[in-house]
N, C-alpha and C positions, 0 to 999 in steps of 0.2 A: 865508513860502512853505512849503507842506508838503514834509515829507521823503516820498520814494517808496522802500519796501523791496522788494527782489526776492529769492526763493528761489534760491539758487545750490547745484545739486544736484552732490553729489560723484562718484555714481555707481560708487562703489568696490566691490570683491568682497572685502575683507580681513576678513569676518565670516562667511565659510563659507556663504553665500548661495550659491544657482544663480543662473546670470547671469540667467535670465528673472526671478529675484524681483528682482535690482536693477533692470531695467528696470520691472517692474510696481510697486515703490515710488517711483521716480521720476515715474512717471504719476500715482500716488496723491499725492505731495507736491505735484504741479504742480495738480491741480484743488482739494488743500486750500488751496493758496497763494491760487488765485483766490477762494475762499470765504471766505479771511481777509482779504481786501484787499489782497493784495500788488500792486503794479503790475506784477510782471514775475516770469519763471523765467529763469534762466541755465543754460547746462550749458558744461563744457568739453569739451576734445578731445586725447586723448592715444592713442598707440601702445604696444603691450608694456608695459603698467603696470597693475597692480591697485590703482593710485592713482584710476584713472578708466578704465573699461571702454566708453568712447565715442570709437571711432576717428572718428566722423564726426558732427560735431556738427549739420550740417546735417540730415542725416537723422532725427537725436533731434529737431531743432528741429520738423521736420515733423509726428512724432508728437505734440508736445505742443500745438503749434497746433490740430492736430485735436481735442484733448482740451478745448480751452477756447474762451471766446467772446469774454472782453474782456481778458483780461491779455496782457501783451506777453511775447514770449518772444526772450532773445539768446543768441548763442553767445560764448562767450569761451575759445578762440578759434577761427577756420579757419586752420590752421597754412599760410601760403603757400608755403613751400618746398616742400612735399610734394605739391602739385596746382597744376595749371594755373589762373592766376588767371580767364581767361575763365569755366572751369567754374564757380568759385566766384562769378562775377556772373550767371550763367545760373541758378543754384540760387537764389540771394538775391531775384534778380526772381520767380521762379517763388512762393517761400514769401511774398512780399511782395503778391502778386496774391491767392493762395489766400487768406491771412489778413484780406485788407483792411488793410494796412499795418500788421501789429502785429509786425513782425520786426525786430530789431536786430542788426546785422551785427557781430561782432569780429573784427580781423584781428591777427595777430602772426605771427612767426617761430619761437618754439620754438628748439628747438637741441640735441636729444637726440642724443649721436653715434650711439645705435644706430638712430634714425629716417634718419640721413643713410646709413647702412650699407645698409639695406632699401631705401629709396627712391630712392636714387642721386643725392641733390643733397649735393657736397661742402660739409662745414663751413664753409669760408672763403667759400663764396659765400651763407651764411645772411643774413649782416647786410645785403648788397646785396639780397638777396631782398624784403625787406619794402619798402624805397623802391619799386623796382621792380613789387611785385606790387599796392601800396596805389594807384600811379597807374594802374596798367592796370584794375585793378577799380573806381575810382572814374570814370574815363572811360567804362569798359563800362556803368555805370549812369548815366550822366548826360549823356553825348553821344550824337549819331546813328550815329558811328560809332567804334571804337578798333581800333588797330594795336597791332604790338608794339615802336614807337618810343617813346621817352621824350620828353618835352617839349623837351628840347635836342636833338633829332634823333638821338641816338645808339640802338643796338639794346638793348632791355632782354634779359633772361635768356629770354625767351619771344618771340622773333622770328616774327611771322606778319602776314598782310596786313589791309588795313581791312576791318573787318566790323561788321554791325550786329547785335546781341546781343539775341536774341529770349527771353522775353517783354520789352517795355518794362516797366520798374517803374510799381506803381501810386501809390506815394509820389512826390512831386516836391518837389525836383529828382532827390532819390535816396533810397532807405532810408537811415535813420540808421546812419552808420559809427562804430566805435570802434577805436583803434588802442592796443594795450597796449605797453609799454615804458616805460623810464626813462632812457635815455641822450638825449645832447643830439639825436643825429642822429635818433632818433625824435618829439623834440619838434617837429623842422623838418618831418619828413614828413607829421605830423598838421596842424600850425598853417599851413603853406602852402597847405593845402587846406579848412582851416576845420573840421576832423574833432576829434570829442572823443577825450578818452583813457579807458582802462580802469585805474585805479590800484590798484596792487599790495597785497594782504593781507601781503606779506612784509615791507613797509616799517613805519617808525615815522612817527609823526603829523609829525615834522621832516622826515623826507625826502619823506613825500608834498608837504608844503608846498613843498620846494625843488623838485618835478617840476613842481608847478603856476606857481610863479613862473618857471621856465624856460620853461616852455608860453607864459605870457603875453608874454615877452619875445619869444619866436620868432611868437607872432601878431602882435603889433604890428611886428616886422621885416619881416613878410610884407604887411604894408599890408592886413590883415582887416578889410573894414568892416562886416560884419553882426554879430549878437549874439553875444556870447561863447557858444561851445559848453559844453553841460553835462556835465560829468564824470561817471562811474560809479565810485564805489569800492567795492573789493572787501572782505570781512572774514569771518573765521570767528566766529560768534556762538554762545556757550552761555550760557544764564541758570539760574541754581537761586537759593534763598533766601538763598544767602549765598555769597561770593567763594570760601571753603574749600570748599565742595560742589560748586559748578562747575567748580574745577580738579580735585577729587577724580574726578568723572564723566568729564571730558573728556581729561584728561591721557593715560591708557593709550589710549585710541582715537585719538588724535590722533597720539600716538607710531607706531602703526602704521600709520596714514595716510600719514604723511611715509615711512615706511620704505618702504612700497609704492611711492613716487614717486622712489626713490633712484637706479635706473640703468634696468631694464629687464628682461624676462623674456626669457632666450635658454638655450639648452642648453649647460651650464657646461662638457660635455666637448667642444664645438667649439672650445675654445682651443688644441687641437691641430691644427686645420684651417687654411685658408686665410685666414681671417679671424682666427686666433688671437692674433696680438699685438694688434690692436685690441681684441677681446674683454677680453683679460688687462688691457688699460689700464683698462678698465670695472670690472671686479673689484676692481682695485688703487684706483680711485675711490671705490666704494662701500664698501670697507673704511675710508678716510680719512674719508669721511663718518659712516660708524659709530662713529668713534672720538668725534666731536664731538657726536653724537646729543641728547646729555643739553643740552648748551649751546645747540644749535639750537631744540629742544622749549621750552626756558624762554624762549629769544629770542622766537619766534613766539608764545606763549603771552600774554607781555607786551605784546605789539604790537598785538592784537587785542582785541574786547570780548567778554572771558570774566568773568562774575561774577554778582552781585545785578543788579537792576533797576538800581539805582541806579548801579554800576559801570559798567553798558552804556549808561545814559543819558548819565553823563558821559564817556565815551569817545566818542559820536558828536558831541557838543556840542563837545569839543574839535577834531575831525577837520573838522567843518563849518567851526568859527571860522577853522581853519588853511588849509583847501582851498577853501573856499566849495562843496564837493560838495553835492547835495541828493537824489542817487541813489545807492543802495547794492545790491550783489550779496552777498547775506550766505549763506554757507554753514551752513546749519541742519541738516544730515542728516549730519554727519560721524560723530556718536555712534553710528550705525547702527540704534539700536532705533527701531521706529516710535513707542510710546509716548513716550519722550524727544523722539525728533526732533518729533512734533506738540506736544507741552508748549512746548518751545522756540519753535518758529514762533509758537505762540498766543501765548506771553508777549510775543515781539518784537511783534506786530502789536496786542494788546490793551493792553500794559501800557508800553511804551518808545515805541511810535510817538507815543500820544497827550500822552505827555509832552515830546516832541520837537515837537509840533505848535505851529507860530507863532513 
């Protein structure tokens, strides 16, 4: 079975570019990904972070689908606690119709405290929101009517009467849905509906293997009868002639990227206002994370396919053997420089992909 590689676009603003230039680069990389034979383009969704200036992945997906003709576009992820699940379902069905079925929906809960403060979803409800939101979105995209009740008859976090969601999806029974998460509760949320997983680039091969095994157990317990869903693995990829060169090129930029995703952008003088204690907690958390920054960078660099072509091929071979994954969303643009990013993507598709074929 062929390995499908997708270009995962970070959309970060840490290189001093204008925000217009960040979006221009994303559209450029998407066009190039289609030209090079990538099977998909992925974007993430964050708020108040230079780590990714994409606060609405469905809006960004619309632009990427309009710029392409064949490649799939996926979002990783729509943040369920921060928006109504019916709104996510409606926009998904629009994208599915307008693209002729080229959109993959990623769902997750996030959990940044600053998001909770701004959007009004208490952090203690974040965990519950994933199960409730996935159920509502799944039914909205696959059933004739959907309401704000759960399958056991209890109210969801979003109570509303039975409605028919328009437009109806082009893809039957519904567009592909992927759920991000590693906890056992996430395994059951996905497995009981036969939905695939988005596997995290933060994890080791062994940790990802454990996630897939727990998912398979949950899938069996749920009595799933159809074919096993195809998961998507995510990874940061950087390819150079040698491992040493790849690490030297990538480490500084990677460190800056992680640093931009540590807490969130807020006015530090606001720590004297009504949200003062909570914002001070965020600053304290950032200081603790900063103290362990080098260890975190080293761990994540070791967990991802960064090195020579041979190193990267070996990483994917091991991950495929452990997890059975055959589709990957690969960050190829964290390096920031267009020339290096394009060299990276080109080598992935012309040297790594052929080595893994078959």
